[in-house]
C-alpha positions in Angstrom: 20.4 22.6 49.3 16.8 21.4 48.7 15.9 24.8 47.2 18.5 24.1 44.4 16.5 21.0 43.4 13.1 22.6 43.5 13.3 24.0 39.9 14.3 20.5 38.6 11.3 19.0 40.5 9.0 21.5 38.8 10.5 20.7 35.4 10.1 17.0 36.0 6.4 17.5 37.0 5.9 19.6 33.9 7.5 17.0 31.6 5.3 14.3 33.1 2.2 16.4 32.7 3.0 17.2 29.1 3.8 13.5 28.4 0.5 12.5 29.9 -1.4 15.0 27.8 0.5 13.8 24.7 -0.4 10.2 25.5 -4.0 11.1 26.1 -4.3 13.0 22.8 -2.7 10.2 20.8 -4.2 7.3 22.6 -5.8 5.0 20.0 -6.3 1.4 20.9 -6.9 -1.3 18.3 -10.3 -1.5 16.6 -12.0 -4.7 15.7 -12.8 -5.6 12.1 -16.5 -5.6 13.0 -16.3 -2.0 14.2 -14.7 -1.0 10.9 -16.8 -2.9 8.5 -19.8 -0.5 8.4 -17.7 2.2 6.9 -14.9 0.4 5.0 -16.5 -2.9 4.0 -19.6 -1.7 2.3 -20.9 -3.9 -0.7 -19.4 -5.2 -2.9 -16.8 -6.1 -0.2 -16.5 -9.7 0.8 -14.3 -11.8 3.0 -12.8 -15.2 2.0 -10.8 -17.6 4.2 -7.3 -17.9 2.9 -3.9 -18.8 4.6 -5.5 -18.6 8.0 -6.9 -15.1 7.4 -10.2 -13.5 6.5 -9.1 -11.7 3.4 -11.0 -8.5 2.5 -11.6 -8.2 -1.3 -13.8 -6.7 -3.9 -14.6 -8.6 -7.1 -16.6 -6.5 -9.6 -17.6 -6.6 -13.2 -18.6 -9.3 -15.7 -17.7 -12.8 -14.6 -17.2 -13.9 -18.2 -14.2 -11.6 -18.7 -11.4 -13.9 -20.0 -8.7 -11.5 -18.8 -9.7 -10.0 -15.4 -7.7 -7.1 -13.9 -6.0 -7.6 -10.6 -5.0 -4.4 -8.6 -2.5 -4.5 -5.8 -2.0 -1.7 -3.3 1.1 -0.5 -1.5 2.4 -0.3 2.1 -0.1 1.0 4.7 -2.7 1.3 2.0 -5.8 -0.7 1.1 -7.9 -1.8 -1.8 -9.7 1.6 -1.6 -6.7 3.2 -3.2 -8.1 1.8 -6.5 -11.7 3.0 -6.1 -11.4 5.4 -9.0 -10.0 2.8 -11.3 -12.5 0.2 -10.3 -15.4 2.6 -11.0 -14.0 3.4 -14.4 -13.4 -0.2 -15.4 -16.0 -2.5 -13.8 -18.7 -1.7 -16.4 -16.7 -3.6 -19.0 -14.1 -5.6 -17.2 -13.8 -7.9 -14.1 -11.8 -6.0 -11.5 -10.3 -7.7 -8.5 -8.6 -6.0 -5.6 -7.7 -7.1 -2.1 -6.3 -5.9 1.2 -2.8 -7.4 1.5 -1.8 -9.1 4.8 -0.8 -6.5 7.5 -3.0 -3.8 5.9 -6.6 -2.8 5.5 -9.2 -5.1 7.0 -7.3 -8.3 6.2 -4.9 -7.7 9.0 -1.8 -9.6 10.1 -0.5 -12.8 8.7 -0.8 -15.4 11.4 2.8 -16.5 10.7 4.0 -12.8 10.9 5.9 -13.2 7.6 5.8 -10.4 5.1 8.5 -11.0 2.6 7.9 -10.3 -1.1 7.8 -14.1 -1.7 5.1 -14.5 0.8 3.1 -11.7 -0.8 3.5 -13.2 -4.3 2.2 -16.5 -3.0 -0.7 -14.7 -1.4 -1.8 -12.9 -4.6 -1.5 -16.2 -6.5 -3.7 -17.9 -3.9 -6.3 -15.2 -4.2 -6.4 -15.7 -7.9 -6.7 -19.5 -7.4 -9.5 -19.0 -4.9 -11.4 -16.8 -7.4 -10.7 -19.2 -10.2 -8.7 -16.7 -12.2 -6.1 -18.5 -14.3 -4.6 -15.4 -15.8 -5.0 -11.6 -15.5 -3.7 -8.2 -16.3 -1.9 -7.3 -13.0 -1.3 -3.7 -11.8 0.4 -2.7 -8.6 1.5 0.5 -6.9 4.7 0.8 -4.7 5.0 -2.5 -2.8 2.1 -3.8 -4.9 4.1 -3.0 -8.0 7.0 -5.1 -6.8 4.6 -7.9 -6.0 3.2 -7.6 -9.5 6.4 -7.9 -11.4 7.6 -10.7 -9.2 4.4 -12.6 -9.9 5.0 -12.0 -13.6 8.5 -13.5 -13.3 7.8 -16.4 -10.9 4.4 -17.3 -12.5 4.5 -15.9 -16.1 1.5 -18.0 -17.2 -0.7 -16.1 -14.7 0.1 -12.5 -15.9 -0.8 -11.4 -19.5 0.1 -7.7 -19.1 1.8 -5.8 -16.4 1.2 -2.3 -15.1 3.7 -0.8 -12.6 2.6 2.4 -10.8 5.5 4.0 -8.9 6.6 0.5 -8.3 9.2 -0.9 -5.8 12.1 -3.1 -6.8 15.3 -1.2 -6.4 16.8 0.1 -3.2 14.8 3.0 -2.0 16.6 6.1 -0.6 15.4 6.8 3.0 15.1 10.6 2.7 11.6 10.7 1.3 10.0 8.2 3.7 6.9 9.3 5.6 7.5 9.6 9.3 5.3 6.5 10.0 7.6 4.4 7.8 10.7 5.7 9.4 9.4 4.8 12.9 8.4 1.3 11.8 12.0 0.5 11.1 12.9 0.7 14.8 11.5 -2.3 16.7 12.3 -0.6 20.0 9.3 1.7 19.3 6.8 -1.3 19.0 5.5 -1.1 22.6 4.9 2.7 22.3 2.8 2.5 19.1 0.7 -0.4 20.0 -2.0 1.8 21.6 -1.1 5.3 20.3 -1.4 6.9 16.9 -1.5 10.7 16.5 -3.8 11.5 13.7 -1.5 14.4 12.7 1.3 11.9 12.0 -1.0 10.0 9.6 -2.1 13.2 7.9 1.6 14.3 7.5 2.5 10.9 6.0 -0.4 10.9 3.5 0.3 14.5 2.5 4.0 13.6 1.9 3.1 11.0 -0.8 0.7 13.3 -2.7 2.0 15.6 -5.4 -0.3 18.4 -4.2 -1.1 18.2 -0.5 -4.3 20.2 -0.9 -5.8 17.1 -2.7 -5.7 15.2 0.7 -9.2 15.4 2.1 -10.4 14.8 5.7 -12.2 11.7 4.5 -9.0 10.4 3.0 -7.2 10.9 6.3 -10.1 9.1 8.1 -9.5 6.1 5.8 -5.8 5.8 6.4 -6.1 6.5 10.1 -9.0 4.1 10.9 -7.6 1.2 8.8 -4.2 1.6 10.6 -6.1 1.0 13.8 -7.4 -2.4 12.6 -6.3 -4.8 15.3 -2.7 -5.9 14.7 -1.9 -3.7 11.7 0.4 -1.3 13.6 2.6 -4.0 15.0 2.5 -5.9 11.7 4.0 -2.8 10.0 7.2 -3.4 12.0 7.4 -7.0 10.8 6.8 -5.8 7.2 9.8 -3.5 7.3 11.8 -6.3 8.9 11.1 -8.5 5.9 11.4 -5.8 3.2 13.4 -6.7 0.2 15.5 -3.5 0.0 16.3 -4.2 -3.6 17.3 -7.8 -3.1 15.4 -9.0 -6.1 16.2 -6.2 -8.5 18.3 -8.4 -10.8 15.1 -10.4 -11.7 13.3 -7.4 -13.2 15.0 -8.0 -16.5 13.2 -11.4 -16.7 9.9 -9.7 -17.2 8.6 -10.6 -20.6 5.0 -9.5 -20.5 3.9 -6.2 -22.2 4.5 -3.6 -19.5 3.2 -0.1 -18.8 5.1 2.0 -16.3 3.1 4.9 -14.7 4.9 7.4 -12.6 4.1 10.6 -10.6 7.0 12.9 -11.1 6.5 14.5 -7.7 7.2 11.1 -6.0 9.4 11.7 -3.0 9.4 8.1 -1.8 10.4 6.2 -4.9 12.1 8.8 -7.3 11.2 9.0 -11.0 14.7 7.7 -11.8 13.5 4.3 -10.6 10.7 4.4 -13.3 13.3 5.1 -15.9 15.4 2.3 -14.7 12.4 -0.1 -14.9 11.8 1.0 -18.4 15.5 0.3 -19.3 15.4 -3.1 -17.6 12.1 -4.3 -19.0 12.4 -4.8 -22.7 9.7 -3.2 -24.8 8.1 -1.5 -21.9 6.3 1.9 -22.1 6.3 4.7 -19.6 3.8 7.5 -19.0 4.6 10.2 -16.5 2.4 12.8 -14.6 4.2 16.0 -13.8 2.0 17.1 -10.8 1.3 13.7 -9.2 3.1 12.0 -6.3 3.6 8.4 -5.1 0.0 7.2 -5.5 -1.1 8.7 -8.8 -3.9 6.2 -9.2 -5.5 7.6 -6.1 -4.5 11.3 -6.5 -5.9 11.5 -10.1 -7.7 8.3 -11.0 -9.2 9.8 -14.2 -5.9 10.6 -15.9 -4.1 7.5 -14.8 -6.8 5.0 -15.7 -7.1 6.7 -19.1 -3.4 5.7 -19.7 -4.2 2.2 -18.4 -7.2 1.8 -20.8 -5.1 2.9 -23.8 -2.5 0.3 -22.9 -4.9 -2.7 -22.4 -6.8 -1.8 -25.6 -3.7 -2.0 -27.7 -3.2 -5.4 -29.5 
């Protein structure tokens, strides 16, 4: 009888060995902010105390700019996604960008709340802290949803609006990167607290680019290492718990500011149809599309996308 169970014992041992190897390969404990600063918080990065957090931001360009530009990144991204735009604009304009709570070097909100309303209040508080009464506000993905909600809730603070593959409507789940899909299952929280396969991060980043060959090892380093910032992985679960899932879509028609919509036509996360819907819902808005770009066109091709932005803000 015992000989019948011997193959199952061997199989069990094999499974345990392979699981151990997998765990060892993907083992990635949290990293402190101080350990990440040398690479990801080079000057002109600064940290300000706000809402119980040390908020990582960059504030560049002439301080006498009467109409600064505020740039807001999306889920699991960071202020670095706007590097190309900032480099192209800061010679003439004041450019402000920050890591949102739960992401980048800012890290988790101490209250663990990540609703769109909380993010809108956060961006407004950043503007207050930097003494910016009004600004041109641009946002990508989640940042785009925050941007148009800020324009609706606090119209006096937003002079022009730029929505880059922006959220707002209910997003179909089919195109979600694997990391986003996992973050929607709280039961996985204990498993991901100290593990993160680099290959999963690479796959997720490649899936949001129009052309995967544009994803460099340095870019994967950035997304991977900033995901390891202490608390960010667990905060992502709370972020998806609080996601709007189109709850505020009816408010989009209340946007009154001049609005530019930029969209990568290879976006598999938020389809181009959402851009067309934004254009229909926001009276007088303009839309520029990029046939070969994906969900983060400002990062994938900063030169072309910032050119469209410059044309828009230079138009009376």
